[in-house]
C-alpha positions as CSV (number, residue, x, y, z in Angstrom):
1,M,254.8,59.8,143.7
2,S,254.3,57.9,146.9
3,E,254.3,54.1,146.8
4,S,250.5,54.2,147.5
5,Q,250.3,56.2,144.3
6,Q,252.4,54.1,142.4
7,A,250.6,50.9,143.5
8,R,247.4,52.2,142.1
9,T,249.0,52.9,138.8
10,V,249.3,48.9,138.9
11,T,246.2,47.2,137.1
12,G,245.3,43.7,137.0
13,E,246.2,43.6,133.1
14,D,249.5,45.0,134.1
15,E,250.2,41.9,136.6
16,V,248.3,39.2,135.5
17,V,250.9,37.6,133.4
18,D,253.5,37.9,136.1
19,L,251.2,36.3,138.4
20,C,250.3,33.7,136.0
21,R,254.3,32.9,135.8
22,D,255.0,33.0,139.1
23,L,252.6,30.1,139.9
24,I,254.1,28.1,137.1
25,R,257.2,28.2,138.6
26,I,256.2,26.8,141.7
27,D,255.7,23.3,140.9
28,T,252.8,21.6,142.4
29,S,252.6,18.4,140.6
30,N,250.0,15.7,141.8
31,Y,251.0,12.5,141.3
32,G,247.7,10.9,143.1
33,D,249.5,10.2,146.2
34,H,251.8,12.4,148.5
35,S,254.9,12.0,146.9
36,G,254.7,15.4,145.1
37,P,255.7,18.6,146.4
38,G,252.3,19.7,147.5
39,E,250.8,22.8,147.2
40,R,251.9,24.5,150.5
41,V,254.3,27.0,148.5
42,A,251.5,28.0,145.9
43,A,248.7,28.3,148.8
44,E,251.2,30.8,150.7
45,Y,252.0,32.6,147.5
46,V,248.3,33.2,147.3
47,A,247.9,34.1,150.6
48,E,250.7,36.6,150.3
49,K,249.0,38.4,147.4
50,L,245.7,38.4,149.0
51,A,246.9,39.7,152.6
52,E,248.8,42.7,150.6
53,V,245.5,44.1,149.6
54,G,243.9,44.0,153.0
55,L,242.1,40.8,152.7
56,E,242.9,38.1,155.7
57,P,243.3,34.9,154.0
58,R,243.5,31.5,156.0
59,I,245.6,28.2,154.7
60,F,244.2,24.9,155.3
61,E,246.2,22.1,155.3
62,S,244.4,18.4,155.0
63,H,247.7,16.6,154.8
64,K,251.3,17.6,155.2
65,G,252.1,19.8,152.0
66,R,248.6,19.8,150.8
67,A,247.1,23.1,151.3
68,S,244.4,25.3,150.3
69,T,243.8,28.8,150.8
70,V,240.5,30.9,151.2
71,A,239.4,34.2,151.8
72,R,236.2,36.4,151.9
73,I,235.7,39.9,150.3
74,E,232.8,41.9,151.8
75,G,230.4,43.0,149.3
76,E,228.4,46.3,149.0
77,D,224.7,44.4,149.8
78,R,225.7,41.8,152.3
79,S,222.2,40.5,152.3
80,R,222.7,38.9,148.9
81,P,223.6,35.5,148.3
82,A,227.6,35.2,147.8
83,L,229.9,34.1,144.7
84,L,232.4,31.7,145.0
85,I,235.4,31.8,142.6
86,H,237.6,28.7,142.8
87,G,240.7,27.3,141.3
88,H,243.0,24.7,141.8
89,T,246.6,25.1,142.2
90,D,247.8,21.6,141.5
91,V,248.8,20.4,138.2
92,V,249.5,17.0,136.5
93,P,253.2,16.1,136.2
94,A,255.4,17.0,133.3
95,N,258.5,15.7,131.5
96,A,260.9,18.4,130.5
97,D,262.6,16.7,127.9
98,D,259.1,16.5,125.9
99,W,258.6,20.3,126.2
100,T,259.8,23.2,123.9
101,H,260.3,25.3,127.1
102,H,260.7,23.6,130.3
103,P,257.4,23.2,131.8
104,F,258.2,25.1,135.1
105,S,259.7,28.0,133.5
106,G,256.6,30.1,132.9
107,E,258.6,31.4,129.6
108,I,257.2,33.8,127.0
109,A,257.6,33.1,123.9
110,D,255.3,33.6,120.5
111,G,252.9,35.8,122.6
112,C,252.3,33.2,124.9
113,V,253.1,32.2,128.2
114,W,254.3,28.6,128.8
115,G,254.1,25.9,131.4
116,R,252.4,23.2,132.9
117,G,249.3,24.5,134.5
118,A,249.2,27.5,132.2
119,V,245.5,26.7,131.0
120,D,245.0,24.0,133.7
121,M,244.5,26.2,135.8
122,K,246.9,28.5,137.1
123,D,245.6,31.0,134.4
124,M,242.2,31.6,135.8
125,D,244.3,31.7,139.4
126,A,246.2,34.6,137.9
127,M,243.3,36.4,136.4
128,T,241.3,35.7,139.7
129,L,243.9,37.5,141.8
130,A,244.9,40.3,139.2
131,V,241.0,41.4,139.3
132,V,240.9,40.9,143.1
133,R,243.9,43.1,143.6
134,D,242.9,45.9,141.5
135,R,239.5,46.2,142.8
136,L,240.8,46.3,146.6
137,R,243.7,48.5,145.4
138,T,241.2,50.7,143.9
139,G,238.3,50.5,146.9
140,R,235.9,49.1,144.5
141,K,234.0,46.6,146.8
142,P,231.7,43.6,144.5
143,P,228.1,44.0,144.6
144,R,228.0,41.1,146.7
145,D,230.4,38.6,148.8
146,I,232.8,36.7,147.2
147,V,234.8,33.6,148.6
148,L,237.9,32.8,147.1
149,A,239.0,29.2,147.2
150,F,242.4,28.4,145.6
151,L,242.5,24.7,146.1
152,A,244.8,21.5,146.6
153,D,244.4,18.2,144.7
154,E,241.9,18.7,142.0
155,E,244.0,16.8,139.7
156,A,243.3,13.5,142.0
157,G,239.7,14.1,142.6
158,G,239.8,16.7,144.9
159,T,240.2,14.5,148.2
160,Y,242.8,16.8,149.9
161,G,241.2,20.1,148.5
162,A,237.6,20.8,147.9
163,R,236.2,17.5,149.4
164,F,238.3,18.3,152.4
165,L,236.9,21.8,153.0
166,V,233.3,20.8,152.0
167,D,233.4,18.3,154.7
168,H,235.3,20.0,157.5
169,H,234.8,23.4,156.9
170,P,231.5,24.2,155.4
171,E,231.1,27.4,157.1
172,L,233.6,29.0,154.9
173,F,231.1,28.7,151.8
174,E,228.0,30.2,154.1
175,G,225.6,32.1,152.2
176,V,227.2,31.3,148.7
177,T,224.5,30.0,145.7
178,E,226.7,30.1,142.8
179,A,230.2,29.5,141.8
180,I,232.6,30.0,138.6
181,S,235.8,28.1,137.9
182,E,237.5,26.2,135.1
183,V,237.2,24.9,131.6
184,G,234.6,27.4,130.3
185,G,234.4,30.9,128.9
186,F,237.1,30.3,126.1
187,S,236.3,31.3,122.4
188,F,236.0,29.3,119.2
189,T,235.6,31.8,116.2
190,V,232.8,30.5,113.8
191,N,233.3,33.3,111.2
192,E,234.5,37.1,111.4
193,N,231.0,38.2,112.8
194,L,230.7,35.4,115.3
195,R,232.8,34.1,118.1
196,L,231.2,31.6,120.5
197,Y,232.2,31.4,124.2
198,L,231.5,28.0,125.8
199,V,230.2,28.1,129.1
200,E,230.6,24.7,131.0
201,T,226.8,23.9,132.5
202,A,227.5,20.2,132.8
203,Q,230.0,17.6,133.6
204,K,230.6,14.1,133.4
205,G,230.4,11.8,136.2
206,M,233.5,9.6,136.8
207,H,234.5,6.0,137.6
208,W,237.9,5.4,137.7
209,M,238.4,1.7,138.1
210,K,240.3,-1.3,139.0
211,L,239.7,-4.7,136.7
212,T,240.9,-7.8,138.2
213,V,240.9,-11.5,136.9
214,A,242.1,-14.1,139.1
215,G,243.6,-17.2,137.1
216,S,245.8,-20.2,138.3
217,A,249.4,-19.3,138.7
218,G,251.9,-22.0,137.0
219,H,255.2,-22.4,135.1
220,G,255.6,-20.4,131.8
221,S,256.5,-23.7,130.0
222,M,253.3,-25.3,130.4
223,I,250.2,-25.3,128.6
224,H,248.1,-23.1,130.5
225,R,244.2,-22.8,130.0
226,D,243.5,-20.5,132.7
227,N,245.6,-17.6,132.3
228,A,244.7,-14.1,134.2
229,I,246.5,-12.1,131.6
230,T,244.8,-13.6,128.7
231,E,241.4,-13.2,130.2
232,L,242.0,-9.8,131.2
233,S,243.5,-8.6,128.3
234,E,240.5,-9.9,125.9
235,A,238.3,-8.2,128.2
236,V,240.4,-4.9,128.2
237,G,240.5,-4.9,124.5
238,R,236.3,-5.4,124.2
239,L,236.3,-2.2,126.6
240,G,238.8,-0.1,124.8
241,R,237.0,-0.7,121.5
242,Y,233.8,-0.5,122.3
243,E,231.7,2.7,121.2
244,F,228.8,3.5,123.6
245,P,225.9,4.7,122.0
246,V,224.9,8.8,121.7
247,R,222.8,9.9,124.3
248,V,221.4,13.5,123.9
249,T,221.5,15.5,127.2
250,K,219.6,18.7,127.6
251,T,223.4,20.7,127.8
252,L,224.3,18.9,124.0
253,R,221.0,19.5,122.7
254,A,221.0,23.2,123.7
255,F,225.1,23.0,122.4
256,L,223.8,21.9,118.9
257,D,220.9,24.2,118.8
258,E,223.1,27.6,119.3
259,L,225.9,25.9,117.0
260,G,223.8,24.6,114.2
261,D,222.5,28.6,114.3
262,A,225.5,29.9,114.2
263,L,226.4,27.5,111.3
264,G,223.2,28.1,109.5
265,T,222.1,24.2,109.7
266,E,220.4,21.5,111.7
267,L,222.6,19.4,113.5
268,D,222.1,15.5,113.9
269,P,223.9,14.3,117.1
270,E,224.0,10.7,115.3
271,N,225.9,12.1,112.5
272,M,228.5,14.5,113.9
273,D,231.7,13.6,112.0
274,E,231.6,16.3,109.6
275,T,230.6,18.7,112.0
276,L,233.1,17.9,114.7
277,A,235.7,18.3,111.8
278,K,234.7,22.0,111.4
279,L,235.2,22.6,115.0
280,G,239.1,22.5,115.3
281,G,240.5,22.8,118.6
282,I,237.2,22.1,120.9
283,A,236.2,19.0,118.9
284,K,237.8,16.6,121.3
285,L,236.0,18.2,124.2
286,I,232.5,18.1,122.0
287,G,233.0,15.0,120.7
288,A,233.6,13.5,124.5
289,S,230.2,14.9,125.3
290,L,228.3,12.7,123.1
291,R,228.6,9.5,124.7
292,N,229.9,7.4,127.8
293,T,233.5,6.5,127.7
294,A,235.8,4.1,129.3
295,N,239.5,4.1,128.5
296,P,242.0,1.6,129.6
297,T,245.0,3.4,130.9
298,Q,247.3,0.9,132.9
299,L,247.5,-2.8,133.1
300,G,249.6,-5.0,135.9
301,A,250.5,-8.7,136.1
302,G,253.5,-10.9,136.8
303,Y,256.9,-10.7,138.5
304,K,258.7,-13.1,136.3
305,I,259.0,-14.0,132.4
306,N,258.9,-17.8,133.3
307,V,255.8,-17.6,135.7
308,I,252.4,-17.4,134.9
309,P,250.5,-15.2,137.5
310,G,247.7,-15.7,139.4
311,E,246.2,-12.3,139.0
312,A,246.1,-9.7,136.4
313,T,244.7,-6.1,136.8
314,A,244.1,-3.0,134.9
315,H,242.7,0.6,135.2
316,V,240.1,2.4,133.6
317,D,239.1,6.2,133.1
318,G,235.2,5.5,133.2
319,R,233.1,8.6,132.4
320,F,229.2,8.9,132.4
321,L,226.9,11.5,131.3
322,P,224.4,13.0,133.6
323,G,221.3,10.6,133.8
324,F,223.3,7.7,132.0
325,E,225.0,6.1,135.2
326,E,223.3,2.8,135.5
327,E,223.3,2.3,131.9
328,F,227.0,2.7,131.7
329,L,227.5,0.8,134.7
330,A,225.5,-2.2,133.4
331,D,227.1,-1.9,129.9
332,L,230.8,-2.1,131.6
333,D,229.5,-5.2,133.3
334,R,228.3,-7.0,130.1
335,I,231.3,-6.2,128.1
336,L,233.8,-7.3,130.6
337,G,232.3,-10.6,131.4
338,P,231.7,-12.4,134.7
339,R,235.5,-13.3,135.2
340,V,236.3,-9.7,135.2
341,R,236.2,-8.4,139.1
342,R,235.1,-4.5,139.0
343,E,236.0,-1.8,141.6
344,D,236.0,1.8,142.0
345,V,239.3,3.6,142.9
346,H,237.4,6.9,142.9
347,A,233.7,7.9,141.8
348,D,231.8,10.9,141.6
349,K,228.6,12.2,140.5
350,A,227.8,13.9,137.0
351,L,226.4,17.6,137.1
352,E,223.9,19.5,135.0
353,T,222.4,23.1,135.4
354,T,220.2,25.1,133.0
355,F,221.7,27.7,131.0
356,D,220.1,30.8,132.6
357,G,219.5,33.1,135.5
358,A,221.4,36.8,136.2
359,L,224.5,34.8,136.1
360,V,224.6,33.7,133.0
361,D,223.5,37.1,131.6
362,A,226.2,38.5,133.5
363,M,228.5,36.3,131.3
364,Q,227.1,37.2,128.3
365,S,227.3,41.1,129.0
366,A,230.6,41.0,130.0
367,L,232.1,38.8,127.0
368,Q,229.9,41.1,125.0
369,A,231.5,44.2,126.2
370,E,235.1,43.0,125.2
371,D,234.2,41.5,122.0
372,P,231.3,42.4,120.4
373,I,230.7,39.2,118.4
374,A,230.8,37.3,121.3
375,R,227.7,34.9,122.0
376,A,227.7,32.7,125.4
377,V,226.8,29.1,124.6
378,P,226.2,25.9,127.4
379,Y,228.4,23.0,126.8
380,M,229.5,19.7,128.5
381,L,232.8,19.2,130.0
382,S,234.1,15.4,129.6
383,A,235.8,15.6,132.5
384,G,235.6,16.7,136.3
385,T,236.2,19.7,138.3
386,D,235.7,20.9,142.1
387,A,232.0,22.0,141.3
388,K,231.2,18.2,142.3
389,S,231.9,18.8,145.7
390,F,230.6,22.5,145.9
391,D,227.5,21.1,144.2
392,D,226.9,19.1,148.0
393,L,226.4,22.7,149.7
394,G,223.8,23.2,146.9
395,I,226.1,25.5,145.0
396,R,225.1,25.9,141.0
397,G,228.5,25.8,139.2
398,F,229.8,27.3,135.9
399,G,233.1,26.7,134.2
400,F,233.5,30.2,133.3
401,A,237.5,31.4,132.7
402,P,237.1,33.7,130.1
403,L,239.8,33.5,127.2
404,K,239.6,35.0,123.7
405,L,241.9,32.4,121.8
406,P,243.3,32.5,118.2
407,P,241.4,30.3,115.9
408,E,244.6,28.0,115.2
409,L,245.4,27.4,118.8
410,D,244.5,23.8,119.7
411,F,242.9,24.3,123.3
412,A,241.8,21.2,124.1
413,G,245.2,19.7,123.2
414,M,246.6,22.2,125.9
415,F,245.1,20.4,128.8
416,H,247.5,17.6,130.5
417,G,249.5,18.1,127.1
418,V,253.1,18.6,126.2
419,D,253.8,22.4,125.5
420,E,251.1,23.8,127.3
421,R,250.5,27.6,126.9
422,V,248.3,30.5,127.4
423,P,248.2,33.7,125.2
424,V,249.4,36.8,126.7
425,D,246.7,38.8,125.2
426,G,244.0,36.1,126.2
427,L,245.1,36.7,130.0
428,K,244.8,40.5,129.5
429,F,241.2,39.9,128.3
430,G,240.1,37.4,130.8
431,V,241.1,40.2,133.8
432,R,238.8,42.6,131.7
433,V,235.7,40.2,131.3
434,L,236.1,39.1,135.1
435,D,236.1,42.7,136.2
436,R,233.0,43.5,134.6
437,F,231.7,40.1,135.6
438,I,232.1,40.7,139.0
439,E,230.4,44.1,138.8
440,L,227.4,42.8,137.0
441,S,226.9,39.6,139.0
């Protein structure tokens, strides 16, 4: 058998696990600055895998080591609008001592591939590579042009990845009108006759912010009425304990209608505790889409135990629902009070699109072909993705990284969590669904 014949016998399902393991073993930890290893090695790996099947990938380095890979596949009908499939190659850091298996080992255990990025989102990167490589090896052009983007820096807001490409190289995405990427297409088993697949059609906006209180510096032994730490601590405590009101967005209403139909009951968004208790591993994702949130994440003040500092700071991860940014900011200022100065460290918009059209139909058909009890439903992501940057080019984005998951897996807990892992069977399922989706899209 010739080498070319051997190559043709390798399918996307055959190599997706090894691709995922290879990517996990490349440490691309993003610390929010340039102190990490960067994404250059991963970008070169992806480029090599794409070049092996005849593409001409380009690597774009926005800062030393901060690299993204982009390639375009010509479709059968080049007059049609193009589809973007994008993923990020950076990951959040991981402390190996906390993990059952080393986070950068790509270990296979208990039917899963373990490691940082296994679900966020080197699984989707691997599935995309596997599908594209299989299609090009077997001469199966997609129906329309597909742009592939493997991006840097998503975990810190995308400044050195998607944002850089959109601002400096928009020509790469010429003709693209729709896109798919992460945190969508995963399953939630309702019963033996129904499995919901949550497709992300909306995501919260963000205000990552720094809070500052100025006070009077002084000696720690004195009575001191103007202590910046005290003032800031009280404000942060108010904010951390505050429960923002429920706000029903179009996406939340559509999800609750679909879920209520599946459960045979009408769901009240104001009384969701009982419903969330039934949602297992997706409860955290859905619960966070009910309201705005503001979580204190860092505190800083002082330099010596007997010196009252003149300033105290805190950092807060704020997320707002589509259409409720002004309300969110007004609530923040009211809760924090006049002594607290608030400034954005990073801000970005919320997104929301409708759950309709040919692309959505292709998702549903591809899922049902591999899982007869599948039903695709829309949902809102409480976090954000690189779709925010591509939205500036008029590209309509969806979260669709298909995975059929075991009901007992805490999928939401995998994101940025310890012992992140993805089922081997889920990766192979995703390859089959993505391949069908591309053919139908």
